[in-house]
C-alpha positions in Angstrom: -8.1 -13.6 6.5 -6.3 -12.6 9.7 -8.0 -14.8 12.5 -5.9 -13.7 15.5 -3.1 -11.2 16.2 -0.8 -10.8 19.2 1.1 -7.5 19.7 4.0 -6.8 22.0 5.7 -3.4 22.3 4.2 -1.6 19.4 4.0 2.0 20.7 1.7 1.8 23.7 0.4 -1.7 23.0 2.2 -4.0 25.5 0.4 -7.3 25.5 -2.6 -7.3 23.1 -4.3 -10.5 21.9 -7.3 -10.1 19.6 -9.4 -12.5 17.6 -10.8 -10.9 14.5 -14.0 -12.0 12.6 -14.2 -12.4 8.8 -16.3 -9.3 8.4 -15.9 -5.8 9.9 -14.2 -4.9 13.2 -14.3 -1.4 14.7 -11.9 0.0 17.3 -13.0 3.2 19.1 -11.4 5.2 21.8 -9.9 8.6 22.6 -7.0 10.1 20.6 -3.7 8.5 21.6 -5.4 5.4 23.1 -3.7 3.0 20.6 -6.3 2.6 17.8 -4.0 3.6 14.9 -1.1 1.7 16.6 -3.2 -1.5 16.3 -3.6 -0.9 12.6 0.2 -0.2 12.4 0.9 -3.5 14.1 -1.1 -5.4 11.5 0.8 -3.5 8.8 4.1 -4.6 10.4 2.8 -8.1 10.3 1.9 -7.9 6.6 4.7 -5.7 5.2 7.5 -5.6 7.8 7.3 -1.9 8.3 5.0 0.9 9.6 2.7 2.9 7.3 3.4 5.9 9.6 7.2 6.1 9.6 10.2 4.5 8.0 12.1 4.6 11.2 12.2 1.8 13.8 12.5 3.7 17.1 9.2 5.5 17.1 7.3 2.2 16.6 9.0 0.4 19.4 7.7 1.0 22.9 10.0 3.0 25.2 12.4 1.0 27.3 12.1 -2.1 25.1 14.6 -3.3 22.5 12.1 -4.6 19.9 8.5 -5.1 19.1 6.8 -8.3 18.0 3.6 -9.1 16.1 2.3 -12.6 15.5 -0.8 -13.6 13.6 -2.7 -16.6 12.4 -3.8 -16.3 8.8 -6.2 -18.5 6.9 -5.1 -18.6 3.3 -5.8 -20.9 0.4 -7.8 -23.2 2.6 -5.1 -23.7 5.3 -3.9 -21.8 8.4 -0.4 -20.2 8.6 1.2 -18.6 11.6 3.5 -15.7 10.8 5.4 -13.2 12.8 7.7 -10.2 12.6 10.1 -8.6 15.0 11.4 -5.1 14.6 14.5 -4.0 16.5 15.8 -0.6 17.5 18.9 -1.0 15.3 16.6 -1.4 12.3 16.9 -5.1 12.0 13.7 -6.9 11.0 13.2 -10.7 11.5 10.2 -12.5 10.0 9.0 -16.1 10.2 6.3 -17.9 8.2 5.0 -21.3 9.1 7.8 -21.9 11.6 10.6 -21.0 9.1 12.7 -17.9 8.8 11.4 -15.8 5.9 14.2 -15.0 3.4 12.3 -12.0 2.3 9.6 -9.7 3.8 7.6 -10.3 0.6 6.5 -13.6 2.1 4.6 -11.7 4.7 2.7 -9.8 2.0 2.0 -12.9 0.0 0.1 -14.4 3.0 -1.5 -11.2 4.3 -2.4 -8.7 1.5 -3.3 -5.3 2.9 -5.1 -2.2 1.6 -4.5 0.8 3.9 -6.7 4.0 4.2 -4.9 6.5 6.4 -4.7 10.2 6.9 -1.4 10.5 5.1 -2.6 8.8 1.9 -3.3 12.1 0.2 0.2 12.1 -1.1 -0.9 9.6 -3.7 -2.6 12.6 -5.4 -0.5 15.5 -4.3 2.9 14.0 -3.8 5.7 12.9 -6.2 5.4 10.1 -8.7 7.0 7.6 -6.3 3.8 7.2 -4.4 1.7 6.5 -7.5 4.3 4.0 -8.7 4.0 2.2 -5.4 0.2 2.0 -6.0 0.8 0.4 -9.4 3.6 -1.9 -8.2 1.9 -2.9 -5.0 -1.1 -4.0 -7.0 1.0 -5.9 -9.6 2.8 -7.7 -6.7 -0.5 -9.5 -6.0 -1.9 -9.6 -9.5 1.0 -10.8 -11.7 3.1 -13.7 -10.6 6.8 -13.0 -11.1 6.4 -9.2 -11.0 8.5 -8.8 -7.9 11.5 -10.6 -9.4 11.2 -8.4 -12.5 11.0 -5.2 -10.4 14.1 -6.3 -8.4 16.1 -7.1 -11.5 15.3 -3.7 -13.0 16.2 -1.9 -9.7 19.5 -3.7 -9.5 20.3 -2.9 -13.1 19.7 0.8 -12.5 21.9 0.8 -9.3 24.7 -1.0 -11.2 24.6 1.4 -14.1 24.4 4.5 -11.9 27.4 3.3 -9.9 29.3 2.8 -13.1 28.3 6.3 -14.4 29.4 8.0 -11.1 32.8 6.3 -11.3 33.2 7.1 -14.9 33.1 3.5 -16.1 31.7 3.7 -19.6 33.2 0.7 -21.3 30.4 -1.5 -19.9 27.6 1.1 -20.5 26.2 -0.6 -23.6 25.8 -3.8 -21.7 24.0 -2.1 -18.8 21.7 -0.2 -21.2 20.8 -3.5 -23.0 19.9 -5.0 -19.6 17.9 -2.0 -18.6 16.1 -1.9 -21.9 15.1 -5.6 -21.9 13.8 -5.7 -18.3 12.4 -2.1 -18.4 10.2 -2.8 -21.4 8.7 -5.9 -19.6 8.2 -3.9 -16.4 6.5 -1.1 -18.4 4.2 -3.5 -20.2 3.0 -4.9 -16.9 2.5 -1.4 -15.4 0.6 -0.2 -18.5 -1.8 -3.2 -18.3 -2.6 -2.6 -14.7 -2.9 1.1 -15.2 -5.5 0.5 -17.9 -7.5 -1.9 -15.6 -7.3 0.7 -12.8 -8.6 3.4 -15.1 -11.5 1.3 -16.2 -12.4 0.4 -12.6 -12.0 4.0 -11.4 -14.3 5.3 -14.1 -17.0 2.9 -12.9 -16.5 3.2 -9.1 -15.5 6.8 -8.8 -18.9 8.3 -9.6 -20.5 5.8 -7.1 -18.4 7.2 -4.3 -18.9 10.8 -5.4 -20.2 12.6 -8.5 -17.1 14.9 -8.1 -14.9 12.0 -9.4 -16.8 11.4 -12.6 -14.4 13.5 -14.6 -11.1 12.0 -13.2 -8.9 10.3 -15.8 -5.9 8.1 -15.3 -2.9 8.6 -17.7 0.1 6.3 -17.5 3.5 7.9 -18.2 6.2 5.2 -18.8 9.2 7.3 -17.9 10.4 8.0 -21.5 9.0 9.0 -24.8 7.5 5.7 -26.0 7.5 6.7 -29.6 10.9 5.1 -29.5 12.0 1.9 -27.7 13.6 2.1 -24.3 16.9 0.9 -25.9 16.8 3.8 -28.4 15.9 6.3 -25.6 18.8 5.1 -23.4 21.2 5.4 -26.3 20.2 8.9 -27.0 20.5 9.8 -23.4 23.8 8.0 -22.8 26.1 11.0 -23.1 23.9 13.2 -20.8 23.6 10.3 -18.3 27.4 10.0 -18.2 27.7 13.7 -17.6 25.1 13.7 -14.8 26.2 10.5 -13.3 22.8 8.7 -13.2 20.1 7.2 -15.5 17.7 10.0 -16.3 15.0 8.1 -18.2 13.2 4.8 -17.8 10.6 3.0 -15.7 12.1 4.4 -12.5 10.7 7.8 -13.7 7.2 6.5 -14.5 4.1 8.2 -13.2 0.4 7.6 -13.0 -1.1 11.0 -13.7 -4.6 11.8 -12.3 -6.2 14.4 -14.6 -9.5 16.4 -14.4 -10.4 18.4 -17.5 -6.8 18.4 -18.7 -5.4 19.6 -15.4 -3.7 17.7 -12.7 -6.3 16.6 -10.1 -4.2 18.1 -7.3 -4.5 21.5 -8.9 -8.3 21.4 -9.5 -9.9 19.3 -6.8 -10.6 20.5 -3.2 -8.9 18.7 -0.3 -12.1 16.8 0.4 -12.5 15.7 -3.2 -8.8 14.5 -3.2 -9.5 12.5 -0.1 -12.4 10.8 -1.9 -10.2 10.2 -5.0 -7.6 8.5 -2.8 -10.2 6.3 -1.2 -11.6 5.4 -4.6 -8.1 4.4 -5.8 -7.6 2.2 -2.8 -11.0 0.5 -3.3 -10.1 -0.1 -6.9 -6.7 -1.5 -5.9 -8.5 -3.9 -3.6 -10.9 -5.0 -6.3 -8.1 -5.7 -8.7 -6.3 -7.8 -6.1 -9.5 -9.7 -5.2 -10.1 -10.5 -8.9 -6.6 -11.8 -9.6 -5.9 -13.5 -6.3 -9.4 -15.0 -5.8 -9.4 -13.6 -2.2 -10.0 -10.4 -0.5 -7.2 -8.4 1.1 -7.5 -7.1 4.7 -8.6 -3.4 4.6 -7.2 -1.2 7.3 -9.3 2.0 7.6 -8.0 4.7 10.0 -10.5 7.3 11.3 -12.7 7.5 8.2 -15.4 9.5 9.9 -12.9 12.3 10.6 -11.7 12.4 7.0 -15.1 12.3 5.2 -18.6 13.7 5.8 -21.4 11.4 6.9 -22.8 10.6 3.5 -19.5 9.9 1.8 -18.3 7.9 4.7 -21.4 5.7 4.4 -20.9 5.4 0.7 -17.3 4.1 1.2 -18.4 1.7 3.9 -21.1 0.2 1.6 -18.3 -0.6 -0.9 -16.2 -2.3 1.8 -19.0 -4.6 3.1 -20.1 -7.9 1.6 -17.9 -10.4 3.3 -14.6 -8.5 3.2 -12.4 -8.4 6.3 -12.2 -4.7 7.4 -10.7 -3.1 10.5 -11.9 0.5 11.1 -11.0 3.0 13.8 -12.7 6.2 15.1 -12.9 8.3 18.2 -16.5 7.4 19.0 -18.5 4.3 18.6 -21.6 6.0 17.2 -19.9 7.4 14.1 -18.6 3.9 13.1 -22.0 2.2 13.6 -23.7 4.9 11.6 -21.2 4.7 8.8 -21.4 1.0 8.6 -25.2 1.1 8.2 -26.5 -1.7 10.2 -24.3 -4.5 8.9 -22.6 -6.8 11.5 -19.8 -4.9 13.2 -17.6 -6.4 16.0 -16.8 -3.6 18.4 -13.6 -3.1 20.4 -12.9 -0.4 22.9 -9.3 0.9 23.1 -8.0 2.6 26.2 -4.4 3.3 27.2 -3.1 0.5 25.0 -5.7 -2.1 26.0 -8.1 -3.6 23.4 -11.3 -5.0 24.8 -14.0 -6.8 22.7 -17.4 -5.3 23.7 -19.9 -6.9 21.3 -21.9 -5.4 18.5 
């Protein structure tokens, strides 16, 4: 769990120091007060980047060169201090337990996060990349060694594509062999977690809303799996050489969300799709909890504005029971009503200042 966080220069948050309880914390205040920026700062600490933008400059407070977030995390029975700095030139520096972190993945290993935000609808409506991130982000915490496997495959694709663009075909058989070996392993891991996700969604979805009872999850590996990846790459070799890139493989995988044989994005209403995204994030959290024997930190941005009162309460009931959750909303009453009487540490946010105000 995240016990304490210090924030400097993240948007309008200048010098914020907050102690967080194990259970639920709720931040309320007017639009633009800094509530979402607080969640964004925690995301920086756990991932090294914002969930709102891929650019550095919008995150960093005006007239400052960098922003910094430092947190104390209790993990595996011991406490770890970790921090991240993000600079205007895009540089990111991270430290864990007093040592420079060679990779931002060390942040995520110590502070797993599940984010519910207003832009998450792209998981349903957007391109396959967002759904692959859902699978791979879960596997990062669920299967040891997955990150190394993913990096090896991504490097192999880049190397082959570079060779194809330059017309280097003498080494293509070797590149294809590398892609096939690693790609099959990567796909097996994704297929396993997709199956687990489908089972959990079938159980949890109807609890969140009866509208989700008919949603099915179908994993598409990125090629016709009636043949091996090696065979598929060989068949596509001439076309790949002509196009200058690798057209098939795990980098083209998708997690299709289907309702009555139709894409969920084509059949469900916007409200129903929001509920589906929330259910997927809850399932992701359950899978991480089960594999890692600890709960991730849930960051929930303005849930009362996204869902009606009953569905909001239903989601909050799934987030309770000892999990660490940080929620935001414009008014205090909507958060207290949604949380349903469970202990809730309240914080008021005004012009970049965060003040604990009791339950």
